[in-house]
Structure formats: structure tokens, C-alpha cells
C-alpha angles and dihedrals in degrees: 000000000000127000114193107176105341103101096053091055095053121099112239095258090056091063087082093060090040090056091045089054091051090051090053099046104035118077119212106285091023119141130236116200113195137186119184143153113288121226110248092030115056137344135041119308094189120133116261092249091055092052091058091049090053094042093221142079096228093232096314141324125275120219133202120218087250092055091052091047090052093046091050097032092133091058126075113250110232096173137342122178145129111282113261116253113250125198117260113262092018125131093256134058122224137150128172090221085078130069120222119203139175119196130179120214113233 
């Protein structure tokens, strides 16, 4: 399964149903590829409680590698890193304001 931009647009309480979906669709040993906003680059770094007070996600939520590791702590981390910068107009897309991760379900 590959998530390119879904997780960072989910309000914090929807992480529960997101994880439930992963449990249903990923077989043991299945892979989850993930791209999301990186803290310090793009997206809101506000605490979950503050987001509910504001009533908005401010364009999307930024995650640190540690937050992703905690969210997927029951999965094996294969790789987690900032996306590699790619030249404009090239055949590939890449921007270090995004995190790329690959997790394997136990």
C-alpha cells in the first residue's frame, strides 16, 4: 500500500481509523510506503490539542521521523528519511520538505 499525501491531511482523531484500515488491507509482511509533510519544512507543527481549538489543519500536518516511528511502532521500519531533492524539470519528483518512509507489517 502507498500513501502519498493522505496521512498529513487527516485530523488527529482519524489516525485511529487510518490504522484500522491498514490492519484490514495489509497482510503480515505487507509493505506501507508513505510520503508526508516533514516537520521543519512544510505543514503545521501545532500540537493536536491546538488543532482542535482552531478547528482546522492549517494546510496539513507535519511529522517528525520520531512521530512516524511512534505512530507505526508495531511495524518494522525499513527506511525513513527526507525525500531526496530532484532537479526541476527532471523525470523524478523529490523535495526534502517531505518525509519518505517504508514500513513492514509484522
